[in-house]
C-alpha positions as MATLAB code, in Angstrom:
seq = 'MTKGTRDFIHMPPSAFRAWRQSLDWTQKMAAAALGVSLRAIGLWEVGECPIPGMVELAIEAIGDKPDGLQGTAAHARARAVERPTRRYLHRDHG';
ca = [
       0.009    0.075   -0.181;
       1.483    3.550   -1.338;
       1.586    6.317    1.644;
      -1.723    8.162    1.741;
      -3.460    5.437    0.056;
      -5.818    2.681    1.644;
      -6.835   -0.728    0.557;
     -10.594   -1.263    0.580;
     -12.673   -4.421    0.515;
     -15.646   -3.469   -1.018;
     -18.579   -3.187    1.645;
     -21.296   -5.778    0.800;
     -24.972   -4.578    0.196;
     -26.248   -6.295    3.189;
     -23.726   -4.429    5.541;
     -24.515   -1.196    3.993;
     -28.334   -1.951    4.698;
     -27.509   -2.825    8.079;
     -25.609   -0.027    9.010;
     -28.340    2.378    7.674;
     -31.029    0.324    9.454;
     -29.010    0.755   12.779;
     -28.986    4.342   12.701;
     -33.020    4.093   12.004;
     -32.552    6.121    8.750;
     -34.777    5.477    5.553;
     -32.933    5.326    2.341;
     -33.905    9.136    1.933;
     -32.081   10.048    5.148;
     -28.956    8.060    4.012;
     -28.471    9.564    0.818;
     -29.038   13.061    2.465;
     -26.168   12.522    4.809;
     -24.082   10.849    2.578;
     -24.747   13.621   -0.138;
     -25.768   10.785   -2.714;
     -29.271   10.257   -4.687;
     -31.661    7.952   -3.292;
     -31.180    5.949   -6.549;
     -27.623    5.306   -5.665;
     -28.732    4.190   -2.161;
     -31.046    1.567   -3.947;
     -28.651    0.391   -5.969;
     -26.106   -0.133   -3.475;
     -28.434   -1.997   -1.127;
     -29.525   -4.663   -3.994;
     -25.695   -4.874   -5.239;
     -26.311   -3.373   -8.767;
     -23.414   -0.813   -7.999;
     -20.284   -1.246   -5.782;
     -20.394    1.388   -2.758;
     -17.487    3.599   -3.411;
     -14.672    4.088   -1.367;
     -15.417    7.485   -0.299;
     -18.838    6.625    1.108;
     -17.209    3.631    3.041;
     -14.988    6.327    4.478;
     -17.903    8.632    5.338;
     -20.039    5.366    6.898;
     -16.887    4.606    8.814;
     -16.701    8.250   10.264;
     -20.368    8.208   11.080;
     -20.108    4.989   12.532;
     -23.250    3.573   14.564;
     -23.814    6.858   16.425;
     -25.448    9.707   14.373;
     -25.637   11.888   17.449;
     -22.190   12.329   17.110;
     -22.804   14.239   13.882;
     -25.082   16.851   15.685;
     -23.965   20.402   14.399;
     -22.607   18.743   10.992;
     -23.929   19.472    7.496;
     -24.667   15.234    7.276;
     -26.740   15.521   10.562;
     -28.759   18.665    8.845;
     -29.332   16.731    5.702;
     -30.589   13.560    7.234;
     -33.042   15.336    9.732;
     -34.366   17.494    7.238;
     -35.628   14.426    5.413;
     -36.979   12.579    8.442;
     -39.526    9.919    8.458;
     -42.889   11.984    7.951;
     -45.353   12.027   10.453;
     -48.845   10.231   10.464;
     -50.760   13.594   10.531;
     -52.085   12.734    7.207;
     -53.977    9.924    8.913;
     -55.945   12.181   11.140;
     -56.978   14.636    8.727;
     -60.712   14.961    7.772;
     -61.363   14.072    4.352;
     -64.998   14.529    4.310;
];
C-alpha cells in the first residue's frame, strides 16, 4: 500500500443496509446525509453498483452513532428528510 492510500474491500450491500437500519434511517435520510441520490442508495443495497470508497470512509466516520454528527451538514441533511409524521391519517377527508 502506498503512503496516503488505503486498500478497500468493498462493503457488501447487506452491511450497508444493516448500517443504515442501525441508525434507524430511511434510504432518503442516508442519501441526504451522504450527499448522494436516493437511486444510488437503492442500487448499493441491491448490489447493482459497488459502494464507493469515499462512501465507505463516510460510513466509518459516522459509525453507529448519528448523534455524534449533530451540528454537521450530514446531520442537518438527514434530519431534514426525517420520516414523515402520520398527521395525514388524522385529517378530515369529508
